N, C-alpha and C positions, 0 to 999 in steps of 0.2 A: 550631865545634861543629856537627855535623849534627843537625837537628831536622826534625820532620814536624808539620804542622798537624793537630789533632784536634778534631772536633766530635762531641759526643754529644747527640742531640736526642730528646726524647720527643714525644708527641702534643700536650702542653701548652706545652712551653718548651724552650729550649736549656739543657742541664744543664751542659755543659762546652765551652769553646772556648779553645784555646791551643796553644802549641808543646810538643812532647814528644820525648824521646829514644827511647822505646819504648812500645808498647801491647800488652797481652796480654788476650785475651778468649776466651770459650767458643764455638768453632765447632761446627757440627753433627757433625763427625767427630773432634773433639778440640780441644785448646787451640791457639790461633793466636797467634803473636808477630809484631809488625809493627815494622820499623825504617825509617828514612828510605830513600827510593829503592826501596821494595818494588815488586815486580811488580804491575801492576794486577790487581784481584780484586774480584768481587762474590759474596757468599755469605750464606746465612742463619746466624744465630747462635742459640744456646740461651740459656735463662735462666741467669744467673750474674753474676759480677763482671767488670767491665772495669777493668783496672789500668793506670794511665797514669803513666809515669815522666816527670815534667815536665822542662823544659829546665834549671831551676835545681837538679835533683837530688831534688826532693820527689816525693811520690806522691799520686795522687788515685784514689779508688775510686768506681765508679758501679755500682749494681745495675741490670741490664736484664732484662726478662721476655721475652727473645728479640728477634728483629728481623732487620735487614739490615745488612750491613757492606759498604761500598765503600772500596776502597783504590786510591789513585793514588800515583805516586812521591813527591809532596809533600803529600798530604792523605789523612786517614782520616776517614770519616764513618760514625757508628753511628746508625741510625734504629731506634727502639723505641717501641711503644705506651706502655710503662711504663718509666721510668728514674728512679732515686732516688739522690741523692748518698749516699755511705757514711755521712757524718755525720748524715744525716736518717733513716736506718733506725731503726725502732722495734721492738725485740725483743718487747716485751709484746704489741703489736698484731699482729705477725707470728705469734706463738705462738697467739693467740686465733683468728686467721683459719685457721691450720693445723688447729686442733682442730675448727673449723666445717667445713672441707673434709673431714676424716676422717669426721666424723659424716654429711655429705652422701654420702660414698662408701658408708658402711654402709647408708644408707637409699635408695640409688639404685634406682629402679623400672624404669628402661629403660637400654639401652646408651648412649643419648645422655646421660642423667644421669650414668652411670658415667664416660663419657669426659670430660665437663665437670669432674666432681669430681677425677678423676685428673690432668687437666691443671692445674687450680688448685692441687692439692696439690704437684705437681712444681715449680711456680713458687715456692710458699711455702717449700719445702725449700731450693731454690736461694737464695732471699732470706735465709733464716736462715744458710746456709753463708757467703754473702757478708758478712753482718753479723759473723759470728765471725772471718772473715779480716780485716775492717776493724778490729775491736777489738784484734786481736793486734799490729797494726803499731805 
């Protein structure tokens, strides 16, 4: 069976490390799918869910708040400032943070405040979407 080694790493810790049959994640220009022996690639990724089909046929979900993807024929590395295992996502906390970001957007006094709130809101919306995908599986 063909597999590829996958590492998902946040600023704080290694979130996932193991063999996989397939990896799907949100690239800047659309969804990326990675199989073993993929052509080498380095690209930025958007906030969203990384879906890993493990070597034993299971699935792992990891939410990333953007980052960098490096693909080598036998290894995939996802580097993100923030990465959270699907099982660790907290919908109540994410909804509260989303409401706070929406309020900050309404009260933004400068373009920088507006950009910061918009960016934070986009990440939280992606996190809630990833959470819903994880819960459906």
